[in-house]
C-alpha positions in Angstrom: 29.8 4.7 29.1 26.7 6.2 30.8 23.7 6.9 28.5 23.6 10.6 29.4 21.2 12.8 27.4 22.5 16.0 26.1 20.9 18.9 24.1 20.4 18.3 20.4 22.2 20.4 17.9 19.8 21.5 15.2 19.7 23.3 11.9 16.3 24.8 11.4 15.4 25.5 7.7 11.7 25.8 8.1 9.5 26.7 11.1 7.7 23.4 10.8 10.8 21.7 12.1 10.3 23.2 15.5 7.4 20.8 16.2 9.2 17.8 14.8 12.4 18.3 16.7 11.8 20.8 19.6 14.7 22.9 20.8 14.7 21.1 24.2 14.9 17.6 22.6 17.8 15.5 23.9 20.1 13.1 22.2 21.0 9.9 24.0 24.1 7.8 23.2 23.5 4.1 23.5 26.5 2.3 22.0 29.9 3.0 20.3 32.9 1.2 19.0 31.6 0.1 15.7 33.1 0.4 12.2 30.0 0.9 10.1 26.7 0.8 12.2 23.7 0.2 10.0 20.2 -1.2 9.5 18.4 -0.5 12.8 14.9 -1.9 13.6 12.9 -1.5 16.7 11.2 -4.6 18.0 8.1 -3.6 20.0 7.6 -7.1 21.5 10.7 -6.8 23.7 11.4 -3.1 23.4 14.7 -3.7 21.7 16.8 -2.2 18.9 18.6 -4.6 16.5 21.3 -3.1 14.3 24.3 -4.2 12.2 28.0 -3.4 12.4 28.4 -4.5 8.8 32.2 -4.5 8.6 32.7 -6.1 11.9 30.4 -8.9 10.8 28.2 -8.6 13.9 24.5 -7.8 14.8 23.9 -6.1 18.1 20.8 -5.8 20.3 20.1 -3.0 22.8 17.5 -2.7 25.5 17.1 -0.3 28.4 17.5 -3.2 30.8 20.4 -5.1 29.3 22.3 -2.4 27.3 24.2 -3.8 24.3 24.6 -7.5 23.6 25.6 -9.5 20.6 22.7 -11.1 18.7 24.8 -12.7 15.9 28.6 -13.0 15.7 29.4 -13.7 12.9 26.3 -12.2 11.2 27.0 -13.1 7.6 27.7 -9.4 7.0 24.1 -8.4 7.8 23.0 -4.9 6.8 19.3 -3.7 6.7 16.6 -5.0 9.1 12.8 -4.7 9.2 9.8 -6.5 10.7 7.3 -8.6 8.8 3.6 -8.6 9.7 4.1 -11.4 12.3 6.7 -9.3 14.1 9.6 -11.4 12.9 12.8 -9.7 12.0 13.9 -9.8 8.3 17.5 -9.1 7.3 19.6 -8.4 4.3 22.8 -10.5 4.4 25.7 -9.7 2.2 27.7 -12.9 2.8 25.1 -15.4 1.5 23.6 -12.7 -0.7 20.1 -13.2 0.5 17.1 -11.9 2.4 16.7 -14.0 5.6 14.5 -14.3 8.7 15.6 -14.5 12.3 14.0 -17.5 14.0 13.1 -17.8 17.8 15.7 -20.5 18.2 18.5 -18.3 16.9 18.7 -19.8 13.5 18.3 -17.9 10.2 16.1 -19.0 7.3 16.5 -18.0 3.7 13.6 -16.0 2.3 15.0 -15.4 -1.1 18.5 -15.5 -2.6 18.2 -15.9 -6.4 16.5 -14.3 -9.3 15.9 -16.4 -12.4 18.4 -18.9 -11.1 21.2 -16.4 -10.6 22.5 -15.3 -7.2 21.6 -11.8 -6.0 24.3 -9.2 -5.6 24.1 -8.3 -1.9 20.7 -7.2 -0.6 21.1 -4.0 1.4 17.8 -2.7 2.8 14.2 -3.8 2.8 10.6 -2.8 3.6 7.4 -4.8 3.9 4.3 -3.5 2.2 0.8 -3.7 3.7 0.1 -6.7 1.4 3.0 -8.5 2.9 5.3 -8.2 -0.1 9.0 -7.6 0.6 10.7 -4.8 -1.4 14.5 -4.7 -1.2 17.5 -3.1 -2.9 20.4 -5.1 -4.3 23.5 -3.0 -4.9 27.0 -4.5 -5.3 28.6 -3.4 -2.0 28.9 -6.9 -0.6 30.7 -8.3 -3.7 33.0 -5.4 -4.6 35.6 -6.4 -2.0 35.9 -8.4 1.2 35.1 -5.6 3.6 31.3 -6.1 3.7 31.0 -9.6 2.2 33.0 -11.7 -0.2 34.4 -10.3 -3.5 32.6 -11.9 -6.5 31.3 -11.1 -9.9 27.7 -10.0 -10.3 25.5 -12.7 -11.8 22.7 -10.3 -12.6 24.5 -7.7 -14.8 23.0 -4.8 -12.9 21.5 -3.5 -9.6 17.8 -3.5 -9.1 15.0 -2.9 -6.7 13.1 -6.2 -6.2 9.6 -7.2 -5.1 9.2 -10.6 -3.5 5.6 -11.9 -3.2 5.7 -14.2 -0.2 2.4 -15.9 -1.1 3.5 -17.0 -4.6 7.2 -17.0 -4.2 7.6 -14.8 -7.2 10.6 -12.4 -7.3 10.2 -9.5 -9.8 12.5 -6.6 -10.9 10.7 -3.4 -9.9 13.1 -1.0 -11.5 16.6 -0.6 -12.9 16.4 3.2 -12.7 19.2 3.5 -10.1 22.9 2.7 -10.4 23.3 1.5 -6.8 19.9 1.4 -5.1 20.3 1.6 -1.3 17.7 2.8 1.3 14.0 2.7 0.6 10.7 3.5 2.2 7.0 3.9 1.3 4.9 7.0 1.7 2.2 6.5 4.4 -0.4 5.7 1.7 2.1 3.4 -0.2 1.4 5.3 -3.4 5.1 6.4 -3.6 8.2 4.5 -3.0 11.4 6.4 -2.2 14.8 4.8 -3.0 18.2 6.3 -2.6 21.1 6.0 -5.1 24.5 6.1 -3.4 26.6 5.2 -6.4 28.9 8.2 -6.0 30.5 6.3 -3.2 32.0 3.9 -5.6 31.6 5.5 -9.1 33.2 8.8 -9.8 30.6 11.4 -10.8 27.6 9.1 -10.1 24.5 9.8 -8.0 23.8 10.9 -4.5 20.1 11.4 -4.6 16.7 10.0 -3.5 14.4 8.9 -6.3 10.6 8.7 -6.1 8.4 6.2 -8.0 4.6 5.9 -8.3 3.5 2.5 -7.0 0.8 1.0 -9.4 -1.4 -1.9 -8.3 1.0 -2.5 -5.4 3.3 -4.3 -7.8 4.8 -1.9 -10.4 6.9 1.2 -10.2 6.3 4.0 -12.7 7.2 7.6 -13.3 10.7 7.5 -11.9 12.1 11.0 -11.0 14.8 12.5 -8.8 13.2 13.6 -5.6 16.1 15.2 -3.7 19.8 15.5 -4.3 21.8 15.2 -1.1 23.8 18.3 -0.3 25.9 16.7 2.4 26.9 13.1 2.3 24.6 10.3 1.2 21.1 9.2 1.8 22.1 5.7 2.9 18.9 4.9 4.8 15.8 6.7 5.8 12.3 6.4 7.3 9.0 8.2 6.8 6.7 9.7 9.5 2.9 9.7 9.5 2.7 13.0 7.7 5.0 11.8 4.9 8.2 13.6 6.0 11.4 11.8 5.1 14.0 11.4 7.8 17.2 10.6 6.0 20.8 9.9 6.9 23.4 12.4 5.7 27.0 13.4 6.1 26.3 15.6 9.1 23.4 13.7 10.7 19.7 13.4 9.9 18.0 15.6 7.4 14.2 16.0 7.4 12.4 16.6 4.1 8.7 17.2 3.6 6.8 15.3 0.8 7.6 18.1 -1.6 11.4 17.6 -1.0 11.7 20.9 1.0 14.3 20.5 3.7 12.8 21.3 7.1 15.8 20.9 9.3 18.7 18.7 10.5 19.7 16.8 13.6 23.4 17.3 13.7 25.6 14.4 14.9 29.3 14.1 15.5 29.6 11.3 12.9 28.2 10.5 9.5 24.7 9.0 9.9 23.9 5.8 8.0 20.3 5.0 8.9 17.5 5.5 11.4 14.2 3.9 12.5 11.2 5.0 14.6 10.6 3.1 17.8 9.6 3.3 21.4 6.2 2.4 22.8 4.5 5.2 20.9 6.7 5.3 17.8 8.1 8.8 18.6 11.6 7.8 19.4 14.1 8.0 16.5 17.0 5.6 16.8 20.0 6.6 14.6 23.0 4.6 13.5 26.0 6.9 12.8 29.3 5.3 11.7 30.4 3.8 15.0 27.5 4.7 17.3 23.8 4.2 18.2 21.8 7.2 19.4 18.1 8.0 20.0 16.0 11.2 20.3 12.4 11.8 21.3 10.7 13.6 18.4 7.3 15.2 17.9 5.7 12.7 15.5 5.3 9.0 15.0 6.8 6.9 12.3 4.6 5.7 9.5 5.0 2.0 10.3 3.0 -0.6 12.2 2.2 -1.1 15.0 2.0 2.6 15.7 0.1 3.8 12.6 -3.3 3.2 14.3 -2.1 3.6 17.9 -2.8 7.3 18.5 -3.5 10.6 16.7 -0.5 12.1 14.8 1.1 15.4 15.6 
């Protein structure tokens, strides 16, 4: 299928959205045929996007030059991806219930897979803080059945957000405030950590919101509160731009919230969105995974992630 741009369908809730997603912005389709596309990350070194099709047990790679290729098949039911400070790809894998690293020779190395001697549930999404620590969520989705991993009992007795100190090897529970923690991202100054709770997908009457926490001494989470309740679908995964706006997946596409949780607008997609990531040479291209597809759109602001955070003025 040809990657033909077409006009974006928007819902404008606030005039500020006009600058973030202009009316003449165009959506580009890059890939389809998935079952549950998730966990995109942009790799600046080779201008590629890596993302998971969790339920097909495969990780794909896309570039302008090569289109879509398989990176790992099988992928050990990989889900979320991010980059560490060395530009290496880190991944959450449901199968071995671990956070791992992709190596240049194609192998994968375990970063962490146990807490106090017990296996993790099924790490789902992860971010790397400016001090190098890996923060990740550990819901049960990879052990509830065999669709996204291997059915098993939890060894932890709950679902947590963890912080892994790569210098000391210490893994600590950061919070048990959420039933099923899922997507997560820091504010640009790393004083706030946002984490979604998508437990309503498996627990009747449970949560479909994003929580916010104060980050204290780069190690602890305090003052948990509900930041935003999703009106449509779930906040499965999200990213933050340099002004602190949250770009979150939803049932009808991507919703953009300001730091006060005011909805600015929506990018409407034909399928339920699962996640997104900023990329491109200047960090202003938003890549979106939406059920079976991968899309991108040029937006009016950069993502609040290295290596673009110091590359150019925001706006």
